[in-house]
C-alpha positions, 0 to 999 in steps of 0.5 A: 500500500505504501508503494502504491501510495508513493510513500518515500523510503525512510532511509537510502535503498541499497542495490547489490549487482554483479555480472549482466542480469539481463543477459543471464535471464535471456540465455537461460532456458527456464525462469520463474517469477514470484512474490513472497510475503514475509510477516513480522513478529512481536519480540514478546520479551519476558518483562515489558519495557520499564524506566525509572528516572531520579532527578539530581542536581543541576542537569543530572538525572539517573535512569534505571531501564531495561535496555540492550543499549545503555549508551544509546538511552544515555544519549537520547535522554540527554538530547531530549533534555537538552543537557550533555550526555555526561549528565545522564547516568543509565543503569541496567539491573536486568533486561528480562529479554530483548531480542532487539525489542529493547535496543532502540525501542526503549528510548521513548520510555527512558526519555519520557520518564526523565522528562517528567522527573526533571519537570516535577523534580521527583522520581518517575517510573513508567511501566506500560502493560503488555498491550500498551507495550505491543501497540506502541513499540516496533517489531520485526520488519515484514517484507514483500519480496518480488523475485525473478530466477533463471536456471538451466534444465538441471536446476543450476541458477543463471541469474537472480533479480530481487526487490525486497520491500520492507514495512519500516514504519514512521521513522528510520530506527534501524530499518537501514541496516536491517534492509541492507542485511536482508540483501547480504543474506539473500544468496544464503549459501548459493552462487548467483552468476548474474545478480541484482538485488534491491531494497525498498525500506518503505515509510508507512503509517504504523509503528517504527519497526526495529531490530529483531533477532536475525536483523534482516538475515532470516528474511533474505535467507528464506527467499533464497530457499523459496527459489531453491524449492521452486526450481526443484518442483519445476525440474522434478528433483530432490530439493537437496540435489538443487541446493548442492548444485548451487552451493558456492564452489571454487574459483569462478563460483565464489563471489557474493553479490557484495563482491566478497570472495568465499574462502574456506568453503566446506559446505559441500563436504559438510552437507555430503557428510550429513546426507550420508 
């Protein structure tokens, strides 16, 4: 819906390209185009968000909060209060679970508690209940991925194109590195001779999605595996045989879409031993 409405990106998109994708599509005997819709999840940490702010002398404030990123909480509280970062002390007793949900999303609770503490010069605790927490905080990015894969009659991939659109929410948060990483994992373990992958970090009128364990990696990997499965069905092969045919290999089949050489590659031997 954001794409159709012409919404902007919340951060700069990324493109990874190697080889000649159009030539690869033109020369391959088989081609499959598809769309994969990948849902998000809530972090569902054991303990919800919480922040407890105690005002001190002059600009000082002490904040106890459940955060994965104490220095970010310190900087954000300082920005909101308009004070130097060294006036803010952040203590973390425990997290009670994070998984990415307390990496940046706790900032709003820490900042609001600190703002109220300084305004009224008294200790302030903010502890949203679970449904308020889930309504207000960002989640794993859901993606809509359009993929295009060309392959020979044996199932070996010749060319791949992919557009990775993500629901990022109303602000950038960590959507840039999350959508970048989806592209970095979009090959999983497979060599794409010709490849063009593009991210679309879409602004949407929903909560600002954030870090979640895997950080874009699972969304990239699952598309690679979907393409392998599609090729297996199309060629009537065991998907494991298609996977093995497309693994990164020696010279000429060892360069990722981001132009890094794959070295110390033991995957083919490892999978062979597991299969045996």
